[in-house]
C-alpha positions as CSV (number, residue, x, y, z in Angstrom):
1,M,-20.3,-2.8,-4.6
2,R,-19.8,0.3,-2.4
3,V,-16.4,0.2,-3.3
4,M,-16.8,0.7,-6.3
5,K,-19.2,3.2,-5.9
6,M,-16.9,5.1,-3.9
7,A,-13.9,4.4,-6.3
8,A,-16.4,6.4,-9.5
9,F,-16.9,9.2,-6.7
10,I,-13.6,10.0,-5.9
11,A,-12.6,9.5,-9.4
12,E,-14.9,12.1,-10.1
13,I,-14.3,15.2,-7.4
14,T,-10.6,14.2,-8.2
15,D,-11.2,14.7,-11.5
16,R,-13.0,18.1,-11.2
17,A,-11.3,19.6,-8.0
18,P,-8.2,22.1,-8.8
19,A,-4.7,21.5,-8.2
20,D,-3.8,23.7,-5.3
21,H,-7.2,22.2,-3.6
22,L,-6.2,18.2,-3.9
23,K,-2.0,19.1,-2.8
24,A,-3.9,21.3,0.5
25,M,-5.4,18.2,0.9
26,L,-2.7,15.7,0.4
27,Q,-1.2,17.8,3.2
28,A,-3.9,17.6,5.5
29,L,-3.9,14.0,5.1
30,A,-0.1,13.8,5.8
31,N,-0.1,16.1,8.8
32,S,-2.6,13.9,10.5
33,D,-1.6,10.7,9.9
34,P,2.0,10.5,9.6
35,A,2.0,6.6,8.3
36,L,0.9,8.4,5.5
37,I,4.1,9.8,4.9
38,S,5.7,7.5,3.4
39,R,3.1,6.0,1.2
40,I,3.0,9.3,-0.2
41,H,6.1,9.7,-0.5
42,T,6.7,6.0,-2.6
43,G,3.8,7.0,-4.7
44,L,5.3,10.7,-5.7
45,E,9.1,8.7,-6.4
46,I,7.2,6.2,-8.9
47,L,5.0,9.2,-10.6
48,S,7.9,11.4,-10.9
49,E,10.0,8.1,-12.2
50,Y,7.5,7.5,-14.4
51,H,7.3,11.6,-15.7
52,S,11.3,11.6,-15.7
53,D,11.3,8.3,-18.2
54,D,9.2,9.9,-20.5
55,D,10.4,13.0,-20.8
56,D,14.0,11.3,-21.3
57,E,13.0,8.5,-23.3
58,N,15.9,8.3,-24.9
59,D,18.3,9.6,-22.7
60,Q,20.4,6.5,-20.4
61,D,20.4,6.8,-17.0
62,D,24.0,7.4,-15.4
63,S,23.5,7.2,-12.1
64,D,23.9,4.1,-9.8
65,E,20.3,4.8,-8.1
66,P,17.7,1.1,-9.0
67,L,15.4,2.5,-10.8
68,T,11.8,1.8,-9.2
69,T,9.8,1.5,-12.4
70,S,10.6,-0.1,-16.2
71,S,9.2,3.1,-18.5
72,S,8.9,1.0,-21.6
73,H,6.3,-1.2,-19.3
74,L,4.0,1.9,-17.8
75,K,3.3,3.1,-20.7
76,R,0.1,0.5,-21.5
77,K,-0.9,1.4,-17.7
78,R,-1.9,5.0,-18.3
79,G,-4.6,5.9,-16.9
80,S,-6.5,9.7,-17.2
81,A,-4.2,12.3,-18.1
82,G,-1.4,10.4,-19.3
83,V,-0.9,9.4,-15.0
84,P,-0.8,6.1,-14.4
85,E,-2.7,4.1,-12.2
86,L,-2.0,3.7,-8.4
87,D,-3.3,1.4,-6.2
88,I,-2.5,0.9,-2.5
89,C,-1.4,-3.0,-1.2
90,S,-4.3,-4.3,1.0
91,R,-1.2,-6.1,3.4
92,P,-1.8,-4.1,6.9
93,D,1.9,-3.8,7.5
94,C,2.8,-2.8,3.9
95,R,0.3,-0.1,2.4
96,Q,2.6,1.1,0.1
97,P,2.1,2.4,-3.8
98,F,1.9,0.2,-6.4
99,I,1.1,0.4,-10.8
100,P,-1.1,-2.9,-11.0
101,G,-0.6,-5.2,-13.2
102,D,1.4,-8.1,-14.2
103,I,4.8,-8.4,-13.0
104,D,5.8,-8.1,-16.9
105,D,3.9,-4.8,-17.3
106,D,5.6,-2.7,-14.8
107,G,8.7,-2.9,-12.2
108,T,6.5,-1.8,-9.2
109,N,4.6,-5.1,-8.1
110,T,7.3,-7.6,-8.5
111,D,7.8,-10.9,-6.9
112,V,10.1,-9.0,-4.0
113,A,7.7,-5.8,-3.9
114,C,5.8,-6.6,-1.1
115,E,7.1,-7.4,2.9
116,F,5.0,-8.4,5.2
117,H,4.0,-10.7,7.8
118,P,1.8,-12.9,7.2
119,G,1.2,-14.1,11.0
120,R,-1.3,-12.4,13.2
121,L,0.1,-10.1,16.8
122,L,-0.1,-12.7,19.2
123,L,0.2,-11.2,23.0
124,D,3.8,-12.0,24.6
125,E,2.1,-11.6,28.3
126,A,6.0,-12.3,29.3
127,A,7.3,-9.2,27.6
128,D,8.7,-5.8,29.6
129,S,6.2,-4.0,28.2
130,W,3.4,-5.3,30.6
131,D,5.4,-4.5,33.7
132,G,3.2,-2.5,35.9
133,W,0.2,-3.3,33.4
134,I,-3.4,-2.9,35.6
135,Y,-6.3,-4.1,34.0
136,E,-8.9,-2.2,35.9
137,R,-6.8,0.9,34.7
138,D,-4.8,0.0,31.1
139,G,-7.9,-2.1,30.0
140,V,-7.4,-5.7,28.0
141,M,-3.8,-6.2,27.3
142,D,-5.2,-8.8,24.2
143,S,-7.0,-6.3,22.3
144,D,-7.2,-3.9,19.2
145,A,-5.8,-0.8,21.2
146,S,-3.4,-2.7,23.1
147,R,-1.4,-3.8,19.9
148,E,-1.8,-0.6,18.7
149,S,0.1,1.0,22.1
150,N,2.2,-1.3,23.1
151,P,3.1,-3.3,20.3
152,S,6.2,-4.6,21.6
153,G,3.8,-6.7,23.9
154,F,2.8,-9.0,21.2
155,R,5.0,-11.0,18.8
156,Y,4.6,-12.2,15.3
157,E,3.3,-15.7,14.8
158,C,5.1,-16.5,11.7
159,C,8.4,-15.7,13.1
160,D,8.4,-14.7,16.5
161,E,9.6,-11.2,16.1
162,P,8.5,-8.3,18.3
163,G,5.4,-6.6,17.0
164,D,7.6,-3.2,17.2
165,T,10.2,-4.6,15.4
166,E,12.4,-2.1,12.6
167,E,12.7,-4.6,10.3
168,D,10.6,-5.4,7.1
169,G,8.2,-7.9,7.1
170,C,9.6,-12.2,7.6
171,T,8.1,-12.9,3.4
172,M,8.2,-11.3,0.5
173,D,5.4,-11.5,-2.3
174,R,3.5,-9.0,-4.6
175,H,1.4,-6.4,-3.8
176,L,-2.4,-7.2,-3.3
177,S,-4.7,-5.0,-4.8
178,S,-6.6,-2.7,-2.6
179,R,-9.4,-2.3,-5.7
180,P,-12.3,-5.3,-5.7
181,P,-11.2,-7.5,-9.0
182,K,-12.6,-6.6,-12.3
183,V,-15.6,-8.9,-13.7
184,S,-14.7,-10.4,-16.8
185,G,-18.1,-10.2,-19.4
186,G,-17.8,-13.9,-19.9
187,Q,-20.9,-15.8,-21.1
188,K,-24.3,-16.2,-19.9
189,K,-25.3,-19.3,-18.5
190,Q,-27.9,-21.1,-20.3
191,R,-30.8,-22.4,-18.4
192,R,-31.8,-25.8,-18.9
193,G,-35.1,-26.6,-19.8
């Protein structure tokens, strides 16, 4: 319930905020967290592709670049002001923006859209990155902080790849929504007497 209140609050303040304020905030967030840059870029590409398809609806695309979205399907997923709703994948090693909906609704959430590791990062005490590690000075090896600061000291349990691998995930599937599922207005249960 709390997430829904926060989402409504964010929607309200972004609807009222001037565009230059939103742009400044987006730039500040990107500068404070470099991991956000890729997600912001992907989201802006999705929106740009959507709007360029809207502008050139009857034009043929002669470029060799693959399209990331299918404009004929995106029109059904518009949010306010003609902009499609974006969501962020909730998988920790993906976190990419996409347009939510069924596979047939758009081209951003197919069965191979999200590449991720389904397994946990497990401690690899034999990794070279632990050479010289001293508990009293450096702290616990098997911790979230160590996973963040020393990912090469861990391996994914799903594929045995090191935690700092440059490769995409070992599994592909659809993106998972970060939003709570919508509750359908089904019929009320009748009391038995």
